[in-house]
C-alpha positions, -999 to +999 in steps of 0.1 A: -482-690-726-454-667-737-442-637-718-437-605-736-399-610-734-401-643-752-423-629-780-398-601-788-369-610-811-336-615-794-321-584-811-348-563-795-348-577-759-325-551-744-349-534-719-331-500-722-336-499-760-372-511-763-402-489-768-416-476-736-452-480-725-457-442-728-444-443-764-467-472-772-497-453-758-487-422-778-484-441-811-518-458-806-534-425-797-520-408-828-531-438-849-567-433-836-566-396-841-556-401-877-582-429-882-555-451-896-568-486-905-547-516-897-533-519-932-520-483-933-507-486-898-488-519-905-475-503-937-461-474-918-444-497-892-429-518-920-407-488-930-386-495-899-366-527-895-354-548-866-317-552-861-320-585-879-332-566-910-369-578-909-396-552-913-413-543-881-449-557-878-459-544-844-451-514-823-439-539-796-408-545-818-397-509-821-367-495-803-371-463-784-354-444-812-376-460-838-407-453-817-397-416-814-393-415-852-428-431-857-443-406-833-427-377-851-440-391-884-475-395-871-474-360-856-462-345-889-490-364-906-515-348-882-501-314-890-507-321-927-543-332-921-566-301-919-595-318-903-573-333-875-554-300-871-588-282-866-598-307-840-566-304-820-552-269-824-566-234-819-584-219-848-571-189-867-597-168-850-586-180-816-549-174-825-558-138-836-576-132-803-546-145-782-523-123-803-545-093-798-548-099-760-510-103-758-504-070-776-525-053-749-503-066-721-469-070-737-442-045-730-426-051-764-432-025-790-421-042-822-435-073-839-404-094-833-405-086-796-442-092-793-438-127-809-408-136-789-424-125-756-456-144-764-436-175-773-417-172-739-450-166-720-467-196-735-437-219-730-432-208-694-468-208-683-485-234-705-457-256-719-466-246-754-434-243-776-450-228-807-474-200-805-489-210-839-498-245-826-516-240-794-537-270-783-574-261-785-579-273-749-554-247-736-570-217-753-596-209-725-569-209-699-546-187-720-574-163-727-583-161-691-547-155-680-543-127-706-577-111-697-567-111-661-533-096-669-551-069-690-575-061-661-546-059-637-527-036-660-557-014-664-561-011-626-525-002-621-522+022-650-526+059-638-551+079-657-535+109-674-552+143-670 
């Protein structure tokens, strides 16, 4: 029986340059999300080559840099696939609601300031780097936080007479 080390070509055996288990899991999760069949997946991998010049046939043979490129390619493909995008990211309606809630609590007065402050809030509190691509699973937490911020602001705002 062969070990994993023996089954990997000699030019790919450097531990520090090989694909990590986390990268491998990510690639396979993206493959499933995109419903790629084996032929399409192998065709995608064959765009990358080992140091010996042979097309890559398995994610096991990717370097870390190549795996990062494959992940970026698959993520880009997900962005371009509307049915996948709808399944993963907040809908336009949810985004409008988040933006409206943010306008109620933001101290910014111009559109640029509102967008920049929302981006900073989402990045700091929810690790979301793009306010137009909010993962669907984070929407309820974001809405709850913004609603609580609005309620807190209303409680502390003096009523003018």
